Structures are given as structure tokens and as C-alpha cells.
C-alpha positions, 0 to 999 in steps of 0.5 A: 557361350554361356556363363557359369558362376561358382566359388573358387577358393573362397571367391565367386567367379564366373566364366564364359565357356562350353557347356562341356568343357572340363573343369580342369581347362577352365580352371588351368586356361581360363582362370589361371589356377595351375595347381591342378595338373593335367595327367591321363585326362580320363580321372585314373591318374588323379594328379588334378585331384581338388574339391567339389563342395567339400569331397574329392573330385577330378576336374579333367572328367568333370564339366564346367556346366557341372560345378555351376553354383557350387565349391571348387577348392583347388591347392591354392585354396587349402591353406588358411591364409599362411597357416598351412592345412594339416595335410601339407604341414604333414606333406613337409615334415615328412619330406614326401614330394620328389618331383612334385608334379601329383602332390596337389593332387595327393595332397587335396585327395589326402584332405578329403580323405581325412574330413570323412575318416578321421583315423584311417587305416592303411587300407583306406589310405590305399585306396586313394590310388592317386598315381606317384611316378616317384614311387613315394607311397610310403611317405605319402602314407606316414604324411597322411597319418600324421596329419590324422594324429597317428 
């Protein structure tokens, strides 16, 4: 079995895994990183959204071999020590979470959006398309706007 090395939440890790193993299973089953959630397995619900070299990606549809030598960030690596990322703080301030299952993916998608677009419109925010079964989309939008400084 091949070995793949990548940076996970700021530290170098190596895993032995089949080349086609989805990164979500590497994260959860081999490395014990449980923030990214399994929802659909085909990249539609985006509950597993994380960052690959700073851009949002779905680990459930990305093979571990595609992550070799790259930087993977999950919700566990978003904060700066004990200081929450602005999106995480906005999530708390806007009381976004209900069940919480989709929240790591929602937060990671929002953080990636704000990295590339400092002042997103409602249409930009709605384009994220992460699924929230609780329907907290109005609070999600408000949190993203808060984090953007609006």
C-alpha cells in the first residue's frame, strides 16, 4: 500500500492507504479527525467541506492521492490557537447551529468564500449550497455577513 504525506491542520502527516481511498475516510478513520462529516458520499451535501491549499473541497469525493504534498485544513485547524476564526465567532454570535451536523462544512465553505471575496452578496453566499436540514440559512447568511464585517 502506498504512503501519502500531506500537511493536516499545520502538521505533516503520513498515511498508508489505497490511492483511491476518499480523503474523508483517511481523515476520519485513519487520522481520527471527526469534524468533516459524512453525509452523502458524492459531494452534494457538502457536510465534509474542508480546505485543500486554502480552497473549499469535498473530501468524500477526493482521493488521498490527490492530496499528497498539499495542505489540508479541517474545522479542527481553522482557529488560531484559542482564537476562533471570524466565521466561527460569527456562527456563535448569530446562534446559527441547531443540530450542528452540517456546521463544520458550512463554516469551512464560508471561510473559503470570505478568503476569496471579502464582501459577498446574498447571491455569492447562496452559491455555497451546503445542505442544512434544520434550515438555518437566514442565520448562516447573517453570520457570513457578520464575519465579512457587514
